[in-house]
PDB file of N, CA, C and O in Angstrom:
ATOM      1  N   MET A   1     147.736 153.073 128.304  1.00  0.00           N
ATOM      2  CA  MET A   1     146.859 151.820 128.352  1.00  0.00           C
ATOM      3  C   MET A   1     146.147 151.511 126.851  1.00  0.00           C
ATOM      4  O   MET A   1     146.256 150.403 126.326  1.00  0.00           O
ATOM      5  N   LEU A   2     145.394 152.638 126.216  1.00  0.00           N
ATOM      6  CA  LEU A   2     144.785 152.414 125.256  1.00  0.00           C
ATOM      7  C   LEU A   2     146.017 152.279 124.012  1.00  0.00           C
ATOM      8  O   LEU A   2     146.122 151.391 123.167  1.00  0.00           O
ATOM      9  N   GLU A   3     146.730 153.264 124.188  1.00  0.00           N
ATOM     10  CA  GLU A   3     148.098 153.089 123.168  1.00  0.00           C
ATOM     11  C   GLU A   3     148.421 151.632 122.534  1.00  0.00           C
ATOM     12  O   GLU A   3     148.688 151.429 121.350  1.00  0.00           O
ATOM     13  N   LEU A   4     148.332 150.529 123.701  1.00  0.00           N
ATOM     14  CA  LEU A   4     149.536 149.871 123.712  1.00  0.00           C
ATOM     15  C   LEU A   4     148.575 148.790 123.771  1.00  0.00           C
ATOM     16  O   LEU A   4     149.031 147.661 123.955  1.00  0.00           O
ATOM     17  N   TYR A   5     147.070 148.967 123.622  1.00  0.00           N
ATOM     18  CA  TYR A   5     146.168 147.960 123.292  1.00  0.00           C
ATOM     19  C   TYR A   5     145.797 148.064 122.209  1.00  0.00           C
ATOM     20  O   TYR A   5     145.308 147.175 121.512  1.00  0.00           O
ATOM     21  N   ARG A   6     145.985 149.160 121.939  1.00  0.00           N
ATOM     22  CA  ARG A   6     145.255 149.284 120.106  1.00  0.00           C
ATOM     23  C   ARG A   6     146.691 148.791 119.417  1.00  0.00           C
ATOM     24  O   ARG A   6     146.578 148.127 118.387  1.00  0.00           O
ATOM     25  N   GLN A   7     147.960 149.053 119.887  1.00  0.00           N
ATOM     26  CA  GLN A   7     149.077 148.284 118.866  1.00  0.00           C
ATOM     27  C   GLN A   7     149.114 147.191 119.260  1.00  0.00           C
ATOM     28  O   GLN A   7     149.940 146.652 118.524  1.00  0.00           O
ATOM     29  N   HIS A   8     148.566 146.066 120.339  1.00  0.00           N
ATOM     30  CA  HIS A   8     148.857 144.704 119.882  1.00  0.00           C
ATOM     31  C   HIS A   8     147.503 144.330 119.199  1.00  0.00           C
ATOM     32  O   HIS A   8     147.460 143.144 118.874  1.00  0.00           O
ATOM     33  N   VAL A   9     146.233 145.160 118.864  1.00  0.00           N
ATOM     34  CA  VAL A   9     144.760 144.726 118.230  1.00  0.00           C
ATOM     35  C   VAL A   9     146.067 144.587 117.112  1.00  0.00           C
ATOM     36  O   VAL A   9     146.695 143.533 117.021  1.00  0.00           O
ATOM     37  N   ALA A  10     146.416 145.911 116.200  1.00  0.00           N
ATOM     38  CA  ALA A  10     146.994 145.943 115.074  1.00  0.00           C
ATOM     39  C   ALA A  10     148.286 144.747 114.638  1.00  0.00           C
ATOM     40  O   ALA A  10     148.818 144.436 113.573  1.00  0.00           O
ATOM     41  N   GLU A  11     148.400 144.420 115.684  1.00  0.00           N
ATOM     42  CA  GLU A  11     150.120 143.470 115.282  1.00  0.00           C
ATOM     43  C   GLU A  11     149.003 142.416 114.599  1.00  0.00           C
ATOM     44  O   GLU A  11     148.897 142.167 113.398  1.00  0.00           O
ATOM     45  N   ARG A  12     147.962 141.706 116.026  1.00  0.00           N
ATOM     46  CA  ARG A  12     147.239 140.417 115.946  1.00  0.00           C
ATOM     47  C   ARG A  12     146.625 140.463 114.552  1.00  0.00           C
ATOM     48  O   ARG A  12     146.427 139.415 113.938  1.00  0.00           O
ATOM     49  N   SER A  13     146.212 142.067 113.861  1.00  0.00           N
ATOM     50  CA  SER A  13     145.172 142.027 113.130  1.00  0.00           C
ATOM     51  C   SER A  13     146.125 142.165 111.825  1.00  0.00           C
ATOM     52  O   SER A  13     145.617 142.709 110.844  1.00  0.00           O
ATOM     53  N   ALA A  14     147.307 141.768 111.746  1.00  0.00           N
ATOM     54  CA  ALA A  14     147.788 141.925 110.547  1.00  0.00           C
ATOM     55  C   ALA A  14     148.693 140.346 110.477  1.00  0.00           C
ATOM     56  O   ALA A  14     149.621 140.225 109.678  1.00  0.00           O
ATOM     57  N   LEU A  15     148.251 139.104 111.488  1.00  0.00           N
ATOM     58  CA  LEU A  15     148.765 137.704 111.462  1.00  0.00           C
ATOM     59  C   LEU A  15     148.051 137.569 111.051  1.00  0.00           C
ATOM     60  O   LEU A  15     148.128 136.742 110.143  1.00  0.00           O
ATOM     61  N   GLY A  16     146.559 138.287 111.325  1.00  0.00           N
ATOM     62  CA  GLY A  16     144.901 137.539 111.094  1.00  0.00           C
ATOM     63  C   GLY A  16     144.604 136.816 111.959  1.00  0.00           C
ATOM     64  O   GLY A  16     143.829 135.926 111.607  1.00  0.00           O
ATOM     65  N   ILE A  17     145.027 136.812 113.433  1.00  0.00           N
ATOM     66  CA  ILE A  17     144.095 136.409 114.527  1.00  0.00           C
ATOM     67  C   ILE A  17     143.577 137.607 115.388  1.00  0.00           C
ATOM     68  O   ILE A  17     144.027 138.735 115.186  1.00  0.00           O
ATOM     69  N   PRO A  18     142.912 137.439 116.063  1.00  0.00           N
ATOM     70  CA  PRO A  18     141.888 138.278 116.818  1.00  0.00           C
ATOM     71  C   PRO A  18     143.191 138.119 118.173  1.00  0.00           C
ATOM     72  O   PRO A  18     144.109 137.385 118.539  1.00  0.00           O
ATOM     73  N   PRO A  19     142.340 139.600 118.594  1.00  0.00           N
ATOM     74  CA  PRO A  19     143.372 140.358 120.039  1.00  0.00           C
ATOM     75  C   PRO A  19     143.368 139.070 121.246  1.00  0.00           C
ATOM     76  O   PRO A  19     142.543 138.164 121.367  1.00  0.00           O
ATOM     77  N   LEU A  20     143.924 139.197 121.617  1.00  0.00           N
ATOM     78  CA  LEU A  20     143.388 138.347 123.148  1.00  0.00           C
ATOM     79  C   LEU A  20     143.199 138.962 124.196  1.00  0.00           C
ATOM     80  O   LEU A  20     144.135 139.651 124.601  1.00  0.00           O
ATOM     81  N   PRO A  21     141.726 138.916 125.116  1.00  0.00           N
ATOM     82  CA  PRO A  21     141.250 139.835 126.021  1.00  0.00           C
ATOM     83  C   PRO A  21     142.564 140.402 127.008  1.00  0.00           C
ATOM     84  O   PRO A  21     143.721 140.072 127.266  1.00  0.00           O
ATOM     85  N   LEU A  22     141.684 141.364 127.334  1.00  0.00           N
ATOM     86  CA  LEU A  22     142.536 141.851 128.511  1.00  0.00           C
ATOM     87  C   LEU A  22     143.056 141.357 129.939  1.00  0.00           C
ATOM     88  O   LEU A  22     142.591 140.661 130.842  1.00  0.00           O
ATOM     89  N   SER A  23     143.606 141.678 129.832  1.00  0.00           N
ATOM     90  CA  SER A  23     144.418 140.779 131.378  1.00  0.00           C
ATOM     91  C   SER A  23     143.612 141.575 132.678  1.00  0.00           C
ATOM     92  O   SER A  23     142.494 142.070 132.534  1.00  0.00           O
ATOM     93  N   ALA A  24     144.177 141.599 133.631  1.00  0.00           N
ATOM     94  CA  ALA A  24     143.626 141.954 135.409  1.00  0.00           C
ATOM     95  C   ALA A  24     143.717 142.715 135.390  1.00  0.00           C
ATOM     96  O   ALA A  24     142.699 143.402 135.315  1.00  0.00           O
ATOM     97  N   GLU A  25     145.278 143.482 135.449  1.00  0.00           N
ATOM     98  CA  GLU A  25     145.955 144.469 135.064  1.00  0.00           C
ATOM     99  C   GLU A  25     145.475 145.549 134.118  1.00  0.00           C
ATOM    100  O   GLU A  25     145.542 146.686 134.585  1.00  0.00           O
ATOM    101  N   GLN A  26     145.179 145.477 133.344  1.00  0.00           N
ATOM    102  CA  GLN A  26     144.932 145.936 131.955  1.00  0.00           C
ATOM    103  C   GLN A  26     143.527 146.709 132.412  1.00  0.00           C
ATOM    104  O   GLN A  26     143.241 147.906 132.425  1.00  0.00           O
ATOM    105  N   ALA A  27     142.524 145.129 132.900  1.00  0.00           N
ATOM    106  CA  ALA A  27     141.000 145.803 132.960  1.00  0.00           C
ATOM    107  C   ALA A  27     140.847 146.773 134.433  1.00  0.00           C
ATOM    108  O   ALA A  27     139.842 147.405 134.757  1.00  0.00           O
ATOM    109  N   ALA A  28     142.011 146.693 135.120  1.00  0.00           N
ATOM    110  CA  ALA A  28     141.938 147.458 136.228  1.00  0.00           C
ATOM    111  C   ALA A  28     142.265 149.020 135.730  1.00  0.00           C
ATOM    112  O   ALA A  28     141.727 150.010 136.226  1.00  0.00           O
ATOM    113  N   ASP A  29     143.237 149.048 134.669  1.00  0.00           N
ATOM    114  CA  ASP A  29     143.485 150.288 133.836  1.00  0.00           C
ATOM    115  C   ASP A  29     142.429 150.702 133.663  1.00  0.00           C
ATOM    116  O   ASP A  29     142.119 151.529 134.521  1.00  0.00           O
ATOM    117  N   LEU A  30     141.554 150.487 132.798  1.00  0.00           N
ATOM    118  CA  LEU A  30     140.411 150.238 131.604  1.00  0.00           C
ATOM    119  C   LEU A  30     139.409 150.927 132.933  1.00  0.00           C
ATOM    120  O   LEU A  30     138.871 151.987 132.611  1.00  0.00           O
ATOM    121  N   CYS A  31     139.188 150.564 133.995  1.00  0.00           N
ATOM    122  CA  CYS A  31     137.931 150.492 135.249  1.00  0.00           C
ATOM    123  C   CYS A  31     138.185 152.442 135.173  1.00  0.00           C
ATOM    124  O   CYS A  31     137.426 153.343 134.814  1.00  0.00           O
ATOM    125  N   GLU A  32     139.997 152.444 135.842  1.00  0.00           N
ATOM    126  CA  GLU A  32     140.006 153.705 136.130  1.00  0.00           C
ATOM    127  C   GLU A  32     140.297 154.746 134.811  1.00  0.00           C
ATOM    128  O   GLU A  32     140.942 155.761 135.073  1.00  0.00           O
ATOM    129  N   LEU A  33     140.025 154.619 133.961  1.00  0.00           N
ATOM    130  CA  LEU A  33     139.891 154.976 132.274  1.00  0.00           C
ATOM    131  C   LEU A  33     138.708 155.427 132.311  1.00  0.00           C
ATOM    132  O   LEU A  33     138.465 156.539 131.844  1.00  0.00           O
ATOM    133  N   LEU A  34     137.587 154.529 132.962  1.00  0.00           N
ATOM    134  CA  LEU A  34     136.494 154.478 132.901  1.00  0.00           C
ATOM    135  C   LEU A  34     135.946 155.836 133.527  1.00  0.00           C
ATOM    136  O   LEU A  34     135.289 156.680 132.918  1.00  0.00           O
ATOM    137  N   LYS A  35     136.417 155.894 135.113  1.00  0.00           N
ATOM    138  CA  LYS A  35     135.755 156.547 135.826  1.00  0.00           C
ATOM    139  C   LYS A  35     135.776 158.143 135.388  1.00  0.00           C
ATOM    140  O   LYS A  35     134.714 158.758 135.297  1.00  0.00           O
ATOM    141  N   ASN A  36     137.526 159.013 135.021  1.00  0.00           N
ATOM    142  CA  ASN A  36     136.968 159.840 133.753  1.00  0.00           C
ATOM    143  C   ASN A  36     137.727 159.656 132.458  1.00  0.00           C
ATOM    144  O   ASN A  36     138.948 159.722 132.601  1.00  0.00           O
ATOM    145  N   PRO A  37     137.350 159.470 131.384  1.00  0.00           N
ATOM    146  CA  PRO A  37     137.247 159.311 130.052  1.00  0.00           C
ATOM    147  C   PRO A  37     137.725 160.583 129.518  1.00  0.00           C
ATOM    148  O   PRO A  37     137.389 161.766 129.584  1.00  0.00           O
ATOM    149  N   PRO A  38     138.991 159.617 128.749  1.00  0.00           N
ATOM    150  CA  PRO A  38     139.603 161.031 127.594  1.00  0.00           C
ATOM    151  C   PRO A  38     138.369 161.429 126.742  1.00  0.00           C
ATOM    152  O   PRO A  38     137.434 160.695 126.422  1.00  0.00           O
ATOM    153  N   ALA A  39     138.524 162.537 126.486  1.00  0.00           N
ATOM    154  CA  ALA A  39     137.303 163.485 125.216  1.00  0.00           C
ATOM    155  C   ALA A  39     137.330 162.437 124.287  1.00  0.00           C
ATOM    156  O   ALA A  39     138.359 161.762 124.279  1.00  0.00           O
ATOM    157  N   GLY A  40     136.176 162.062 123.272  1.00  0.00           N
ATOM    158  CA  GLY A  40     135.472 161.085 122.467  1.00  0.00           C
ATOM    159  C   GLY A  40     136.230 159.726 122.392  1.00  0.00           C
ATOM    160  O   GLY A  40     136.261 159.063 121.355  1.00  0.00           O
ATOM    161  N   GLU A  41     136.864 159.333 123.599  1.00  0.00           N
ATOM    162  CA  GLU A  41     137.233 157.405 124.084  1.00  0.00           C
ATOM    163  C   GLU A  41     136.499 157.140 124.396  1.00  0.00           C
ATOM    164  O   GLU A  41     136.682 155.925 124.324  1.00  0.00           O
ATOM    165  N   GLU A  42     135.040 157.321 125.014  1.00  0.00           N
ATOM    166  CA  GLU A  42     134.147 157.243 125.951  1.00  0.00           C
ATOM    167  C   GLU A  42     133.604 155.619 125.627  1.00  0.00           C
ATOM    168  O   GLU A  42     133.460 154.684 126.414  1.00  0.00           O
ATOM    169  N   ALA A  43     133.304 155.711 123.740  1.00  0.00           N
ATOM    170  CA  ALA A  43     132.535 154.932 123.296  1.00  0.00           C
ATOM    171  C   ALA A  43     133.693 153.162 123.743  1.00  0.00           C
ATOM    172  O   ALA A  43     133.511 152.140 124.404  1.00  0.00           O
ATOM    173  N   ALA A  44     134.882 153.784 122.831  1.00  0.00           N
ATOM    174  CA  ALA A  44     135.563 152.811 123.206  1.00  0.00           C
ATOM    175  C   ALA A  44     136.206 152.059 123.861  1.00  0.00           C
ATOM    176  O   ALA A  44     136.770 150.966 123.814  1.00  0.00           O
ATOM    177  N   LEU A  45     135.973 152.995 124.582  1.00  0.00           N
ATOM    178  CA  LEU A  45     135.981 152.337 126.916  1.00  0.00           C
ATOM    179  C   LEU A  45     135.054 151.217 127.289  1.00  0.00           C
ATOM    180  O   LEU A  45     135.240 150.130 127.835  1.00  0.00           O
ATOM    181  N   MET A  46     133.970 151.846 126.806  1.00  0.00           N
ATOM    182  CA  MET A  46     132.560 150.933 126.853  1.00  0.00           C
ATOM    183  C   MET A  46     132.794 149.303 125.829  1.00  0.00           C
ATOM    184  O   MET A  46     132.499 148.121 126.007  1.00  0.00           O
ATOM    185  N   GLU A  47     133.338 149.939 124.968  1.00  0.00           N
ATOM    186  CA  GLU A  47     133.755 148.531 123.654  1.00  0.00           C
ATOM    187  C   GLU A  47     134.749 147.206 124.313  1.00  0.00           C
ATOM    188  O   GLU A  47     134.729 145.980 124.214  1.00  0.00           O
ATOM    189  N   MET A  48     135.452 148.042 124.901  1.00  0.00           N
ATOM    190  CA  MET A  48     136.571 146.807 125.796  1.00  0.00           C
ATOM    191  C   MET A  48     136.294 146.435 126.909  1.00  0.00           C
ATOM    192  O   MET A  48     136.843 145.419 127.335  1.00  0.00           O
ATOM    193  N   LEU A  49     135.290 147.199 127.772  1.00  0.00           N
ATOM    194  CA  LEU A  49     134.482 146.425 128.897  1.00  0.00           C
ATOM    195  C   LEU A  49     133.966 145.368 128.387  1.00  0.00           C
ATOM    196  O   LEU A  49     134.395 144.276 128.760  1.00  0.00           O
ATOM    197  N   THR A  50     132.949 145.445 127.439  1.00  0.00           N
ATOM    198  CA  THR A  50     131.924 144.855 126.967  1.00  0.00           C
ATOM    199  C   THR A  50     132.426 143.482 126.326  1.00  0.00           C
ATOM    200  O   THR A  50     131.970 142.347 126.471  1.00  0.00           O
ATOM    201  N   ASP A  51     133.504 143.938 125.573  1.00  0.00           N
ATOM    202  CA  ASP A  51     133.649 142.980 124.393  1.00  0.00           C
ATOM    203  C   ASP A  51     135.266 142.568 124.638  1.00  0.00           C
ATOM    204  O   ASP A  51     135.842 141.870 123.804  1.00  0.00           O
ATOM    205  N   ARG A  52     135.882 143.006 125.727  1.00  0.00           N
ATOM    206  CA  ARG A  52     136.929 142.242 126.073  1.00  0.00           C
ATOM    207  C   ARG A  52     137.776 141.689 126.720  1.00  0.00           C
ATOM    208  O   ARG A  52     138.913 141.219 126.677  1.00  0.00           O
ATOM    209  N   ILE A  53     136.762 141.900 127.461  1.00  0.00           N
ATOM    210  CA  ILE A  53     136.750 140.633 129.343  1.00  0.00           C
ATOM    211  C   ILE A  53     136.203 139.470 129.042  1.00  0.00           C
ATOM    212  O   ILE A  53     135.017 139.323 128.748  1.00  0.00           O
ATOM    213  N   PRO A  54     137.187 138.438 129.112  1.00  0.00           N
ATOM    214  CA  PRO A  54     136.154 137.510 128.893  1.00  0.00           C
ATOM    215  C   PRO A  54     135.191 137.113 130.568  1.00  0.00           C
ATOM    216  O   PRO A  54     135.488 137.288 131.750  1.00  0.00           O
ATOM    217  N   PRO A  55     134.017 136.543 129.893  1.00  0.00           N
ATOM    218  CA  PRO A  55     133.200 136.058 130.570  1.00  0.00           C
ATOM    219  C   PRO A  55     133.928 135.452 132.186  1.00  0.00           C
ATOM    220  O   PRO A  55     135.128 135.638 132.388  1.00  0.00           O
ATOM    221  N   GLY A  56     133.082 134.761 133.202  1.00  0.00           N
ATOM    222  CA  GLY A  56     133.564 133.641 133.624  1.00  0.00           C
ATOM    223  C   GLY A  56     134.106 134.148 134.803  1.00  0.00           C
ATOM    224  O   GLY A  56     133.752 135.141 135.438  1.00  0.00           O
ATOM    225  N   VAL A  57     135.481 132.936 135.141  1.00  0.00           N
ATOM    226  CA  VAL A  57     136.401 133.529 136.031  1.00  0.00           C
ATOM    227  C   VAL A  57     137.692 133.613 136.257  1.00  0.00           C
ATOM    228  O   VAL A  57     138.423 133.323 137.204  1.00  0.00           O
ATOM    229  N   ASP A  58     137.873 134.175 134.953  1.00  0.00           N
ATOM    230  CA  ASP A  58     138.786 134.895 134.862  1.00  0.00           C
ATOM    231  C   ASP A  58     139.511 135.545 135.648  1.00  0.00           C
ATOM    232  O   ASP A  58     139.358 134.789 136.608  1.00  0.00           O
ATOM    233  N   GLN A  59     140.288 136.459 136.093  1.00  0.00           N
ATOM    234  CA  GLN A  59     141.047 137.223 136.922  1.00  0.00           C
ATOM    235  C   GLN A  59     140.417 138.853 136.144  1.00  0.00           C
ATOM    236  O   GLN A  59     140.176 139.947 136.653  1.00  0.00           O
ATOM    237  N   ALA A  60     140.343 138.465 135.054  1.00  0.00           N
ATOM    238  CA  ALA A  60     139.985 139.973 134.518  1.00  0.00           C
ATOM    239  C   ALA A  60     138.305 140.423 134.875  1.00  0.00           C
ATOM    240  O   ALA A  60     137.755 141.464 135.236  1.00  0.00           O
ATOM    241  N   ALA A  61     137.914 139.219 134.602  1.00  0.00           N
ATOM    242  CA  ALA A  61     136.351 139.157 134.714  1.00  0.00           C
ATOM    243  C   ALA A  61     135.999 139.615 136.584  1.00  0.00           C
ATOM    244  O   ALA A  61     134.897 139.831 137.088  1.00  0.00           O
ATOM    245  N   TYR A  62     136.551 139.627 136.855  1.00  0.00           N
ATOM    246  CA  TYR A  62     136.490 139.608 138.459  1.00  0.00           C
ATOM    247  C   TYR A  62     137.190 141.349 138.527  1.00  0.00           C
ATOM    248  O   TYR A  62     136.493 142.316 138.833  1.00  0.00           O
ATOM    249  N   VAL A  63     137.996 141.400 138.337  1.00  0.00           N
ATOM    250  CA  VAL A  63     137.926 142.997 138.522  1.00  0.00           C
ATOM    251  C   VAL A  63     136.875 144.055 137.580  1.00  0.00           C
ATOM    252  O   VAL A  63     136.481 145.167 137.933  1.00  0.00           O
ATOM    253  N   LYS A  64     136.569 143.352 136.305  1.00  0.00           N
ATOM    254  CA  LYS A  64     135.571 143.661 135.840  1.00  0.00           C
ATOM    255  C   LYS A  64     133.928 143.824 136.978  1.00  0.00           C
ATOM    256  O   LYS A  64     133.003 144.636 136.952  1.00  0.00           O
ATOM    257  N   ALA A  65     134.096 143.134 137.487  1.00  0.00           N
ATOM    258  CA  ALA A  65     132.538 142.709 138.351  1.00  0.00           C
ATOM    259  C   ALA A  65     133.066 143.725 139.450  1.00  0.00           C
ATOM    260  O   ALA A  65     132.273 144.626 139.719  1.00  0.00           O
ATOM    261  N   GLY A  66     134.152 143.726 140.059  1.00  0.00           N
ATOM    262  CA  GLY A  66     134.328 144.475 141.404  1.00  0.00           C
ATOM    263  C   GLY A  66     133.661 146.213 140.896  1.00  0.00           C
ATOM    264  O   GLY A  66     132.883 146.845 141.610  1.00  0.00           O
ATOM    265  N   PHE A  67     134.228 146.753 139.438  1.00  0.00           N
ATOM    266  CA  PHE A  67     133.894 148.166 139.395  1.00  0.00           C
ATOM    267  C   PHE A  67     132.689 148.475 139.140  1.00  0.00           C
ATOM    268  O   PHE A  67     132.352 149.658 139.092  1.00  0.00           O
TER     269      PHE A  67
END
């Protein structure tokens, strides 16, 4: 999940546009990773949780709230 999202970020950056927010499925995968984070990825995972999930009534926000 991390590698795929990083590829997405790089592709969008090359086009000069910001990355898309996480989908509900990606948010669920992120929550699972946060339960047992890979070594050295803790800060990146927390940044994704705080900055890459849209606020409000989005499905990804619902997954984050449940976590």
